[in-house]
PyMOL Python script that loads the backbone (N, CA, C, O; Angstrom):
from pymol import cmd

cmd.read_pdbstr("""\
ATOM      1  N   UNK A   1     101.462  13.962  14.698  1.00  0.00           N
ATOM      2  CA  UNK A   1     100.428  13.515  15.615  1.00  0.00           C
ATOM      3  C   UNK A   1      99.608  12.436  14.931  1.00  0.00           C
ATOM      4  O   UNK A   1      99.247  12.557  13.760  1.00  0.00           O
ATOM      5  N   UNK A   2      99.325  11.391  15.669  1.00  0.00           N
ATOM      6  CA  UNK A   2      98.507  10.298  15.162  1.00  0.00           C
ATOM      7  C   UNK A   2      97.033  10.679  15.299  1.00  0.00           C
ATOM      8  O   UNK A   2      96.527  10.827  16.411  1.00  0.00           O
ATOM      9  N   UNK A   3      96.355  10.835  14.177  1.00  0.00           N
ATOM     10  CA  UNK A   3      94.936  11.216  14.197  1.00  0.00           C
ATOM     11  C   UNK A   3      94.016  10.029  13.928  1.00  0.00           C
ATOM     12  O   UNK A   3      92.816  10.208  13.717  1.00  0.00           O
ATOM     13  N   UNK A   4      94.566   8.832  13.935  1.00  0.00           N
ATOM     14  CA  UNK A   4      93.764   7.646  13.593  1.00  0.00           C
ATOM     15  C   UNK A   4      92.637   7.389  14.591  1.00  0.00           C
ATOM     16  O   UNK A   4      91.649   6.743  14.244  1.00  0.00           O
ATOM     17  N   UNK A   5      92.764   7.874  15.804  1.00  0.00           N
ATOM     18  CA  UNK A   5      91.724   7.627  16.820  1.00  0.00           C
ATOM     19  C   UNK A   5      90.637   8.694  16.829  1.00  0.00           C
ATOM     20  O   UNK A   5      89.652   8.562  17.555  1.00  0.00           O
ATOM     21  N   UNK A   6      90.798   9.750  16.033  1.00  0.00           N
ATOM     22  CA  UNK A   6      89.772  10.790  15.946  1.00  0.00           C
ATOM     23  C   UNK A   6      88.686  10.294  15.007  1.00  0.00           C
ATOM     24  O   UNK A   6      88.946  10.027  13.834  1.00  0.00           O
ATOM     25  N   UNK A   7      87.468  10.171  15.522  1.00  0.00           N
ATOM     26  CA  UNK A   7      86.397   9.602  14.708  1.00  0.00           C
ATOM     27  C   UNK A   7      85.510  10.666  14.065  1.00  0.00           C
ATOM     28  O   UNK A   7      84.866  10.396  13.051  1.00  0.00           O
ATOM     29  N   UNK A   8      85.466  11.851  14.629  1.00  0.00           N
ATOM     30  CA  UNK A   8      84.665  12.932  14.053  1.00  0.00           C
ATOM     31  C   UNK A   8      85.395  13.482  12.837  1.00  0.00           C
ATOM     32  O   UNK A   8      86.507  13.995  12.968  1.00  0.00           O
ATOM     33  N   UNK A   9      84.784  13.383  11.639  1.00  0.00           N
ATOM     34  CA  UNK A   9      85.489  13.828  10.429  1.00  0.00           C
ATOM     35  C   UNK A   9      85.816  15.323  10.429  1.00  0.00           C
ATOM     36  O   UNK A   9      86.864  15.718   9.918  1.00  0.00           O
ATOM     37  N   UNK A  10      84.947  16.152  10.988  1.00  0.00           N
ATOM     38  CA  UNK A  10      85.228  17.596  11.054  1.00  0.00           C
ATOM     39  C   UNK A  10      86.413  17.870  11.974  1.00  0.00           C
ATOM     40  O   UNK A  10      87.283  18.681  11.655  1.00  0.00           O
ATOM     41  N   UNK A  11      86.441  17.198  13.104  1.00  0.00           N
ATOM     42  CA  UNK A  11      87.552  17.365  14.045  1.00  0.00           C
ATOM     43  C   UNK A  11      88.856  16.891  13.404  1.00  0.00           C
ATOM     44  O   UNK A  11      89.899  17.516  13.593  1.00  0.00           O
ATOM     45  N   UNK A  12      88.806  15.809  12.658  1.00  0.00           N
ATOM     46  CA  UNK A  12      90.000  15.285  11.995  1.00  0.00           C
ATOM     47  C   UNK A  12      90.499  16.265  10.933  1.00  0.00           C
ATOM     48  O   UNK A  12      91.701  16.507  10.826  1.00  0.00           O
ATOM     49  N   UNK A  13      89.570  16.830  10.144  1.00  0.00           N
ATOM     50  CA  UNK A  13      89.966  17.828   9.142  1.00  0.00           C
ATOM     51  C   UNK A  13      90.579  19.047   9.809  1.00  0.00           C
ATOM     52  O   UNK A  13      91.591  19.574   9.349  1.00  0.00           O
ATOM     53  N   UNK A  14      89.954  19.494  10.904  1.00  0.00           N
ATOM     54  CA  UNK A  14      90.473  20.669  11.614  1.00  0.00           C
ATOM     55  C   UNK A  14      91.879  20.419  12.133  1.00  0.00           C
ATOM     56  O   UNK A  14      92.772  21.238  11.911  1.00  0.00           O
ATOM     57  N   UNK A  15      92.091  19.313  12.814  1.00  0.00           N
ATOM     58  CA  UNK A  15      93.406  19.059  13.421  1.00  0.00           C
ATOM     59  C   UNK A  15      94.478  18.877  12.354  1.00  0.00           C
ATOM     60  O   UNK A  15      95.618  19.301  12.543  1.00  0.00           O
ATOM     61  N   UNK A  16      94.123  18.248  11.235  1.00  0.00           N
ATOM     62  CA  UNK A  16      95.091  18.095  10.148  1.00  0.00           C
ATOM     63  C   UNK A  16      95.448  19.449   9.535  1.00  0.00           C
ATOM     64  O   UNK A  16      96.616  19.706   9.247  1.00  0.00           O
ATOM     65  N   UNK A  17      94.459  20.312   9.334  1.00  0.00           N
ATOM     66  CA  UNK A  17      94.716  21.659   8.802  1.00  0.00           C
ATOM     67  C   UNK A  17      95.526  22.475   9.805  1.00  0.00           C
ATOM     68  O   UNK A  17      96.448  23.195   9.423  1.00  0.00           O
ATOM     69  N   UNK A  18      95.183  22.362  11.077  1.00  0.00           N
ATOM     70  CA  UNK A  18      95.904  23.091  12.124  1.00  0.00           C
ATOM     71  C   UNK A  18      97.388  22.740  12.112  1.00  0.00           C
ATOM     72  O   UNK A  18      98.241  23.627  12.120  1.00  0.00           O
ATOM     73  N   UNK A  19      97.692  21.441  12.093  1.00  0.00           N
ATOM     74  CA  UNK A  19      99.094  21.034  12.135  1.00  0.00           C
ATOM     75  C   UNK A  19      99.825  21.350  10.832  1.00  0.00           C
ATOM     76  O   UNK A  19     101.028  21.610  10.855  1.00  0.00           O
ATOM     77  N   UNK A  20      99.133  21.334   9.710  1.00  0.00           N
ATOM     78  CA  UNK A  20      99.769  21.727   8.443  1.00  0.00           C
ATOM     79  C   UNK A  20     100.140  23.202   8.490  1.00  0.00           C
ATOM     80  O   UNK A  20     101.251  23.575   8.114  1.00  0.00           O
ATOM     81  N   UNK A  21      99.214  24.048   8.949  1.00  0.00           N
ATOM     82  CA  UNK A  21      99.491  25.483   9.060  1.00  0.00           C
ATOM     83  C   UNK A  21     100.545  25.770  10.117  1.00  0.00           C
ATOM     84  O   UNK A  21     101.377  26.662   9.948  1.00  0.00           O
ATOM     85  N   UNK A  22     100.510  25.025  11.191  1.00  0.00           N
ATOM     86  CA  UNK A  22     101.497  25.198  12.253  1.00  0.00           C
ATOM     87  C   UNK A  22     102.897  24.881  11.731  1.00  0.00           C
ATOM     88  O   UNK A  22     103.863  25.555  12.090  1.00  0.00           O
ATOM     89  N   UNK A  23     103.007  23.877  10.902  1.00  0.00           N
ATOM     90  CA  UNK A  23     104.307  23.515  10.337  1.00  0.00           C
ATOM     91  C   UNK A  23     104.842  24.634   9.440  1.00  0.00           C
ATOM     92  O   UNK A  23     106.034  24.942   9.465  1.00  0.00           O
ATOM     93  N   UNK A  24     103.956  25.236   8.654  1.00  0.00           N
ATOM     94  CA  UNK A  24     104.360  26.349   7.784  1.00  0.00           C
ATOM     95  C   UNK A  24     104.843  27.519   8.639  1.00  0.00           C
ATOM     96  O   UNK A  24     105.893  28.098   8.363  1.00  0.00           O
ATOM     97  N   UNK A  25     104.080  27.866   9.673  1.00  0.00           N
ATOM     98  CA  UNK A  25     104.466  28.974  10.564  1.00  0.00           C
ATOM     99  C   UNK A  25     105.784  28.674  11.265  1.00  0.00           C
ATOM    100  O   UNK A  25     106.647  29.544  11.376  1.00  0.00           O
ATOM    101  N   UNK A  26     105.933  27.458  11.730  1.00  0.00           N
ATOM    102  CA  UNK A  26     107.155  27.083  12.445  1.00  0.00           C
ATOM    103  C   UNK A  26     108.370  27.208  11.526  1.00  0.00           C
ATOM    104  O   UNK A  26     109.413  27.720  11.931  1.00  0.00           O
ATOM    105  N   UNK A  27     108.227  26.739  10.296  1.00  0.00           N
ATOM    106  CA  UNK A  27     109.331  26.841   9.335  1.00  0.00           C
ATOM    107  C   UNK A  27     109.705  28.312   9.100  1.00  0.00           C
ATOM    108  O   UNK A  27     110.885  28.661   9.062  1.00  0.00           O
ATOM    109  N   UNK A  28     108.691  29.162   8.944  1.00  0.00           N
ATOM    110  CA  UNK A  28     108.947  30.592   8.736  1.00  0.00           C
ATOM    111  C   UNK A  28     109.708  31.186   9.922  1.00  0.00           C
ATOM    112  O   UNK A  28     110.737  31.835   9.736  1.00  0.00           O
ATOM    113  N   UNK A  29     109.208  30.969  11.126  1.00  0.00           N
ATOM    114  CA  UNK A  29     109.821  31.592  12.299  1.00  0.00           C
ATOM    115  C   UNK A  29     111.200  31.029  12.603  1.00  0.00           C
ATOM    116  O   UNK A  29     112.012  31.712  13.226  1.00  0.00           O
ATOM    117  N   UNK A  30     111.486  29.809  12.183  1.00  0.00           N
ATOM    118  CA  UNK A  30     112.836  29.274  12.346  1.00  0.00           C
ATOM    119  C   UNK A  30     113.821  29.970  11.405  1.00  0.00           C
ATOM    120  O   UNK A  30     115.022  29.996  11.674  1.00  0.00           O
ATOM    121  N   UNK A  31     113.317  30.534  10.303  1.00  0.00           N
ATOM    122  CA  UNK A  31     114.175  31.225   9.341  1.00  0.00           C
ATOM    123  C   UNK A  31     114.382  32.708   9.671  1.00  0.00           C
ATOM    124  O   UNK A  31     115.330  33.319   9.179  1.00  0.00           O
ATOM    125  N   UNK A  32     113.514  33.287  10.492  1.00  0.00           N
ATOM    126  CA  UNK A  32     113.634  34.702  10.854  1.00  0.00           C
ATOM    127  C   UNK A  32     114.770  34.852  11.869  1.00  0.00           C
ATOM    128  O   UNK A  32     114.789  34.192  12.908  1.00  0.00           O
ATOM    129  N   UNK A  33     115.702  35.725  11.543  1.00  0.00           N
ATOM    130  CA  UNK A  33     116.812  35.985  12.459  1.00  0.00           C
ATOM    131  C   UNK A  33     116.324  36.816  13.642  1.00  0.00           C
ATOM    132  O   UNK A  33     115.394  37.611  13.502  1.00  0.00           O
ATOM    133  N   UNK A  34     116.938  36.638  14.785  1.00  0.00           N
ATOM    134  CA  UNK A  34     116.505  37.340  15.995  1.00  0.00           C
ATOM    135  C   UNK A  34     116.487  38.853  15.810  1.00  0.00           C
ATOM    136  O   UNK A  34     115.598  39.526  16.333  1.00  0.00           O
ATOM    137  N   UNK A  35     117.449  39.394  15.079  1.00  0.00           N
ATOM    138  CA  UNK A  35     117.490  40.845  14.871  1.00  0.00           C
ATOM    139  C   UNK A  35     116.391  41.332  13.928  1.00  0.00           C
ATOM    140  O   UNK A  35     116.217  42.539  13.761  1.00  0.00           O
ATOM    141  N   UNK A  36     115.655  40.423  13.317  1.00  0.00           N
ATOM    142  CA  UNK A  36     114.558  40.794  12.421  1.00  0.00           C
ATOM    143  C   UNK A  36     113.176  40.704  13.090  1.00  0.00           C
ATOM    144  O   UNK A  36     112.165  40.992  12.449  1.00  0.00           O
ATOM    145  N   UNK A  37     113.125  40.313  14.347  1.00  0.00           N
ATOM    146  CA  UNK A  37     111.834  40.139  15.034  1.00  0.00           C
ATOM    147  C   UNK A  37     111.003  41.420  15.062  1.00  0.00           C
ATOM    148  O   UNK A  37     109.774  41.356  15.037  1.00  0.00           O
ATOM    149  N   UNK A  38     111.652  42.577  15.113  1.00  0.00           N
ATOM    150  CA  UNK A  38     110.939  43.854  15.199  1.00  0.00           C
ATOM    151  C   UNK A  38     110.735  44.532  13.848  1.00  0.00           C
ATOM    152  O   UNK A  38     110.191  45.635  13.792  1.00  0.00           O
ATOM    153  N   UNK A  39     111.159  43.898  12.766  1.00  0.00           N
ATOM    154  CA  UNK A  39     111.052  44.493  11.428  1.00  0.00           C
ATOM    155  C   UNK A  39     109.590  44.627  10.992  1.00  0.00           C
ATOM    156  O   UNK A  39     108.792  43.708  11.174  1.00  0.00           O
ATOM    157  N   UNK A  40     109.257  45.772  10.422  1.00  0.00           N
ATOM    158  CA  UNK A  40     107.916  46.009   9.863  1.00  0.00           C
ATOM    159  C   UNK A  40     108.059  46.256   8.365  1.00  0.00           C
ATOM    160  O   UNK A  40     108.837  47.117   7.953  1.00  0.00           O
ATOM    161  N   UNK A  41     107.326  45.520   7.554  1.00  0.00           N
ATOM    162  CA  UNK A  41     107.370  45.730   6.107  1.00  0.00           C
ATOM    163  C   UNK A  41     106.767  47.076   5.752  1.00  0.00           C
ATOM    164  O   UNK A  41     107.224  47.740   4.821  1.00  0.00           O
ATOM    165  N   UNK A  42     105.743  47.482   6.489  1.00  0.00           N
ATOM    166  CA  UNK A  42     105.101  48.786   6.294  1.00  0.00           C
ATOM    167  C   UNK A  42     105.199  49.525   7.617  1.00  0.00           C
ATOM    168  O   UNK A  42     104.765  49.022   8.653  1.00  0.00           O
ATOM    169  N   UNK A  43     105.765  50.708   7.575  1.00  0.00           N
ATOM    170  CA  UNK A  43     105.916  51.493   8.804  1.00  0.00           C
ATOM    171  C   UNK A  43     105.830  52.975   8.452  1.00  0.00           C
ATOM    172  O   UNK A  43     106.840  53.671   8.346  1.00  0.00           O
ATOM    173  N   UNK A  44     104.599  53.432   8.275  1.00  0.00           N
ATOM    174  CA  UNK A  44     104.360  54.847   7.981  1.00  0.00           C
ATOM    175  C   UNK A  44     103.452  55.410   9.065  1.00  0.00           C
ATOM    176  O   UNK A  44     102.938  54.670   9.904  1.00  0.00           O
ATOM    177  N   UNK A  45     103.259  56.716   9.041  1.00  0.00           N
ATOM    178  CA  UNK A  45     102.382  57.346  10.034  1.00  0.00           C
ATOM    179  C   UNK A  45     100.941  56.843   9.893  1.00  0.00           C
ATOM    180  O   UNK A  45     100.213  56.750  10.881  1.00  0.00           O
ATOM    181  N   UNK A  46     100.539  56.522   8.671  1.00  0.00           N
ATOM    182  CA  UNK A  46      99.155  56.097   8.420  1.00  0.00           C
ATOM    183  C   UNK A  46      98.933  54.599   8.627  1.00  0.00           C
ATOM    184  O   UNK A  46      97.825  54.159   8.931  1.00  0.00           O
ATOM    185  N   UNK A  47      99.986  53.841   8.460  1.00  0.00           N
ATOM    186  CA  UNK A  47      99.795  52.380   8.478  1.00  0.00           C
ATOM    187  C   UNK A  47     101.065  51.683   8.955  1.00  0.00           C
ATOM    188  O   UNK A  47     102.178  52.068   8.595  1.00  0.00           O
ATOM    189  N   UNK A  48     100.876  50.663   9.763  1.00  0.00           N
ATOM    190  CA  UNK A  48     101.990  49.844  10.243  1.00  0.00           C
ATOM    191  C   UNK A  48     101.610  48.371  10.125  1.00  0.00           C
ATOM    192  O   UNK A  48     100.492  47.978  10.459  1.00  0.00           O
ATOM    193  N   UNK A  49     102.544  47.572   9.652  1.00  0.00           N
ATOM    194  CA  UNK A  49     102.319  46.130   9.654  1.00  0.00           C
ATOM    195  C   UNK A  49     102.816  45.564  10.980  1.00  0.00           C
ATOM    196  O   UNK A  49     103.635  46.179  11.664  1.00  0.00           O
ATOM    197  N   UNK A  50     102.317  44.404  11.325  1.00  0.00           N
ATOM    198  CA  UNK A  50     102.845  43.719  12.499  1.00  0.00           C
ATOM    199  C   UNK A  50     104.267  43.258  12.219  1.00  0.00           C
ATOM    200  O   UNK A  50     104.604  42.900  11.091  1.00  0.00           O
ATOM    201  N   UNK A  51     105.078  43.272  13.236  1.00  0.00           N
ATOM    202  CA  UNK A  51     106.410  42.678  13.135  1.00  0.00           C
ATOM    203  C   UNK A  51     106.251  41.161  13.274  1.00  0.00           C
ATOM    204  O   UNK A  51     105.204  40.703  13.732  1.00  0.00           O
ATOM    205  N   UNK A  52     107.248  40.379  12.895  1.00  0.00           N
ATOM    206  CA  UNK A  52     107.153  38.939  13.109  1.00  0.00           C
ATOM    207  C   UNK A  52     106.888  38.582  14.574  1.00  0.00           C
ATOM    208  O   UNK A  52     106.138  37.652  14.870  1.00  0.00           O
ATOM    209  N   UNK A  53     107.507  39.323  15.474  1.00  0.00           N
ATOM    210  CA  UNK A  53     107.306  39.068  16.904  1.00  0.00           C
ATOM    211  C   UNK A  53     105.844  39.298  17.308  1.00  0.00           C
ATOM    212  O   UNK A  53     105.267  38.498  18.045  1.00  0.00           O
ATOM    213  N   UNK A  54     105.253  40.389  16.824  1.00  0.00           N
ATOM    214  CA  UNK A  54     103.845  40.677  17.139  1.00  0.00           C
ATOM    215  C   UNK A  54     102.921  39.633  16.527  1.00  0.00           C
ATOM    216  O   UNK A  54     101.947  39.218  17.155  1.00  0.00           O
ATOM    217  N   UNK A  55     103.221  39.209  15.310  1.00  0.00           N
ATOM    218  CA  UNK A  55     102.397  38.193  14.658  1.00  0.00           C
ATOM    219  C   UNK A  55     102.443  36.889  15.447  1.00  0.00           C
ATOM    220  O   UNK A  55     101.414  36.240  15.638  1.00  0.00           O
ATOM    221  N   UNK A  56     103.614  36.512  15.899  1.00  0.00           N
ATOM    222  CA  UNK A  56     103.754  35.290  16.678  1.00  0.00           C
ATOM    223  C   UNK A  56     102.989  35.391  17.993  1.00  0.00           C
ATOM    224  O   UNK A  56     102.370  34.424  18.437  1.00  0.00           O
ATOM    225  N   UNK A  57     103.036  36.567  18.610  1.00  0.00           N
ATOM    226  CA  UNK A  57     102.307  36.764  19.876  1.00  0.00           C
ATOM    227  C   UNK A  57     100.808  36.603  19.657  1.00  0.00           C
ATOM    228  O   UNK A  57     100.119  36.051  20.514  1.00  0.00           O
ATOM    229  N   UNK A  58     100.288  37.077  18.521  1.00  0.00           N
ATOM    230  CA  UNK A  58      98.859  36.907  18.222  1.00  0.00           C
ATOM    231  C   UNK A  58      98.504  35.426  18.083  1.00  0.00           C
ATOM    232  O   UNK A  58      97.428  35.004  18.507  1.00  0.00           O
ATOM    233  N   UNK A  59      99.381  34.656  17.505  1.00  0.00           N
ATOM    234  CA  UNK A  59      99.125  33.235  17.313  1.00  0.00           C
ATOM    235  C   UNK A  59      99.194  32.464  18.632  1.00  0.00           C
ATOM    236  O   UNK A  59      98.499  31.465  18.816  1.00  0.00           O
ATOM    237  N   UNK A  60     100.030  32.935  19.533  1.00  0.00           N
ATOM    238  CA  UNK A  60     100.215  32.227  20.796  1.00  0.00           C
ATOM    239  C   UNK A  60      99.080  32.435  21.772  1.00  0.00           C
ATOM    240  O   UNK A  60      98.901  31.646  22.700  1.00  0.00           O
ATOM    241  N   UNK A  61      98.312  33.493  21.569  1.00  0.00           N
ATOM    242  CA  UNK A  61      97.233  33.798  22.522  1.00  0.00           C
ATOM    243  C   UNK A  61      95.991  33.023  22.206  1.00  0.00           C
ATOM    244  O   UNK A  61      94.986  33.156  22.905  1.00  0.00           O
TER     245      UNK A  61
END
""", "prot")
cmd.dss("prot")
cmd.show_as("cartoon", "prot")
cmd.util.cbc("prot")
cmd.orient("prot")
């Protein structure tokens, strides 16, 4: 994305950080196999981690 027209320095920093983080997330999710979408690293009665699918859903909302 061309950010040259954004004049507010805070907005420019935010959008640059957003797209940098988005690229990292996108790279990760492109590497996750479809059969791994429901995998939980922690899955006990006391504690459960989000699956990759759940984490992605949180980001999309």
